[in-house]
C-alpha positions in Angstrom: 3.3 39.1 -8.8 7.2 37.5 -10.4 8.6 36.9 -6.9 5.0 35.5 -5.9 4.9 32.9 -9.1 8.4 32.2 -8.5 7.4 31.1 -4.7 4.5 28.8 -5.7 7.1 27.4 -8.4 9.5 26.3 -5.3 6.7 25.7 -3.0 5.4 23.0 -6.1 8.7 21.7 -6.6 9.2 21.1 -3.0 6.5 19.4 -2.7 7.2 16.9 -5.5 8.6 13.5 -4.2 12.3 12.2 -5.5 12.4 10.0 -8.4 12.0 6.3 -7.5 14.5 3.8 -8.8 12.7 1.5 -11.0 14.0 -1.6 -9.1 11.9 0.4 -6.3 8.7 1.6 -8.0 5.3 0.3 -7.3 3.0 1.1 -9.8 -0.3 -0.5 -8.7 -1.7 -2.8 -10.9 1.2 -3.1 -13.3 4.5 -3.6 -11.4 6.0 -4.1 -8.3 9.9 -3.5 -9.1 10.6 -6.3 -11.5 7.7 -7.9 -11.0 4.9 -7.3 -13.8 1.5 -8.2 -13.6 2.8 -11.1 -16.7 5.5 -12.5 -14.6 5.7 -16.1 -13.9 7.3 -17.9 -11.2 10.3 -18.6 -13.5 10.7 -14.9 -14.0 11.1 -14.0 -10.4 14.2 -16.3 -10.6 15.3 -14.8 -13.7 14.9 -11.3 -12.5 16.2 -11.4 -8.9 17.9 -14.8 -8.5 17.0 -18.4 -6.7 18.5 -17.4 -3.4 16.1 -14.2 -3.1 12.8 -16.0 -4.4 11.3 -18.6 -1.9 8.0 -20.3 -2.3 6.4 -20.3 1.0 2.6 -20.3 2.8 2.0 -16.7 3.2 -1.0 -16.2 6.0 -3.3 -13.1 5.3 -6.2 -11.9 6.8 -8.3 -13.8 9.5 -5.6 -16.6 9.3 -6.7 -17.7 5.9 -3.4 -19.5 4.2 -1.9 -19.4 1.0 0.6 -21.2 -0.7 3.0 -17.9 -2.4 6.2 -16.7 -2.6 8.2 -14.5 -0.8 11.0 -11.7 -2.4 14.1 -10.7 -0.1 12.6 -13.0 2.5 13.8 -12.0 5.9 14.6 -8.7 5.5 12.7 -5.1 5.5 12.4 -5.5 1.4 10.6 -8.4 1.4 7.3 -9.0 -0.7 4.8 -11.7 -0.2 3.5 -12.5 -3.3 0.1 -14.5 -3.9 -0.3 -16.0 -7.4 -3.8 -16.1 -8.9 -6.2 -19.5 -8.9 -3.6 -21.3 -12.1 -0.9 -20.3 -10.2 1.3 -18.4 -13.1 0.9 -15.0 -12.9 0.4 -12.5 -9.8 -2.3 -12.1 -7.9 -1.6 -9.7 -4.7 1.4 -8.7 -3.5 2.4 -7.5 0.1 5.1 -5.3 1.7 4.9 -4.4 5.4 8.8 -4.0 6.1 9.3 -0.9 8.6 11.8 1.1 6.5 11.3 -1.0 3.3 12.8 0.5 0.0 9.6 -0.1 -1.7 7.5 2.7 -2.9 5.3 4.8 -5.2 6.3 7.0 -7.7 4.6 9.7 -5.2 6.8 8.7 -2.7 4.0 6.6 -0.3 5.9 3.9 1.2 5.7 2.1 4.8 5.3 4.3 7.9 3.6 7.6 5.6 1.4 9.2 7.8 -2.9 10.3 7.3 -1.3 13.7 5.9 0.9 12.0 3.1 -1.8 10.1 2.2 -4.3 12.6 1.5 -1.8 15.0 0.0 -0.8 12.6 -2.7 -4.7 11.2 -3.3 -5.4 15.4 -3.8 -8.5 14.5 -0.9 -9.5 12.8 1.8 -10.2 8.9 1.5 -12.4 6.0 3.0 -11.1 3.1 5.2 -12.3 0.6 7.8 -12.4 1.2 11.3 -10.2 -0.5 14.0 -11.0 -3.9 16.2 -11.4 -6.6 13.6 -9.6 -8.3 11.4 -9.6 -5.8 8.2 -8.6 -2.5 10.6 -7.2 0.7 9.3 -7.9 -0.7 5.5 -8.6 1.9 2.9 -11.6 1.0 1.1 -11.9 4.0 -1.3 -10.3 7.0 -2.9 -13.1 8.8 -3.1 -12.4 9.8 -7.4 -8.7 10.7 -5.8 -5.5 10.5 -8.0 -4.6 7.1 -5.9 -5.1 3.8 -7.9 -8.2 1.1 -7.1 -5.7 -1.6 -7.6 -3.7 -0.2 -4.4 -4.5 -0.9 -0.6 -3.0 0.7 2.2 -3.8 -0.6 5.6 -2.9 2.0 8.5 -2.4 1.7 12.1 -3.1 4.1 15.1 1.2 5.4 16.3 0.1 4.6 20.2 -3.3 2.5 20.8 -5.7 3.9 23.0 -8.4 2.5 23.3 -11.1 5.5 24.2 -9.3 7.1 20.9 -10.3 4.2 19.1 -13.9 3.9 20.4 -15.3 6.1 17.5 -14.0 4.2 15.1 -14.2 0.5 15.9 -15.9 -2.0 13.1 -16.3 -2.2 9.3 -17.2 1.5 8.7 -15.9 3.2 6.2 -15.0 6.5 8.1 -14.1 9.3 6.5 -10.1 9.6 7.1 -10.5 13.7 8.2 -13.0 12.7 10.8 -11.9 13.9 13.9 -11.7 10.7 15.5 -9.3 9.4 12.5 -7.0 13.1 13.2 -6.2 11.9 16.4 -5.3 8.8 16.0 -1.8 9.6 14.2 -1.9 7.1 11.8 1.0 5.5 9.6 1.1 2.6 6.9 1.8 -0.5 8.2 1.0 -2.8 4.8 1.0 -1.4 1.0 -1.0 -4.1 -0.7 -1.1 -3.8 -4.6 -4.0 -6.0 -6.9 -3.2 -7.0 -10.4 -5.9 -6.7 -12.6 -9.8 -7.7 -11.8 -8.6 -8.4 -8.5 -8.7 -5.0 -7.3 -12.3 -5.0 -8.1 -13.1 -8.2 -6.4 -11.1 -7.0 -3.0 -13.7 -4.2 -2.8 -11.6 -1.5 -3.7 -13.0 1.4 -5.0 -11.4 4.6 -7.3 
């Protein structure tokens, strides 16, 4: 029995994600690197330096444009920051670099597979269907371990109209639906919300 216990312990250790440096760690609802829920625009300059922080117009869902800030603009580690209505604190951030260094403490980053997300969450989750503006966006973690302040947008590695057919439109659809499993989904966008923004954007724990 001792060898079996040892094997199980080793298997559990093998599944643990390596530690994520503070500078690149995502803690949904709390912080993204040195950007916290109470950071101001001036704090960003102080933390990262003015050359890596640029104000810009950001294009969001359905072409909606807002004034925001880009951290590390033009790089794989770029972060798009949307401020609250008063323009004082961060409301939401988006990360979508293909090989970004940003990741959650559990190791999730862009490029993570559907199975990776289900493993970290501890169960399947809900996401919207495809063929519309909010395609592949997580809508509920079904009571799993992932935070309601975290949204993941997923995309098929290869778009096949026939395969997408059963999961078109708003949904939501279970991630373990056979039609979803066939799509070979990966994370293309990480979206982190602060304070009550998670609830306002229809995200459920």
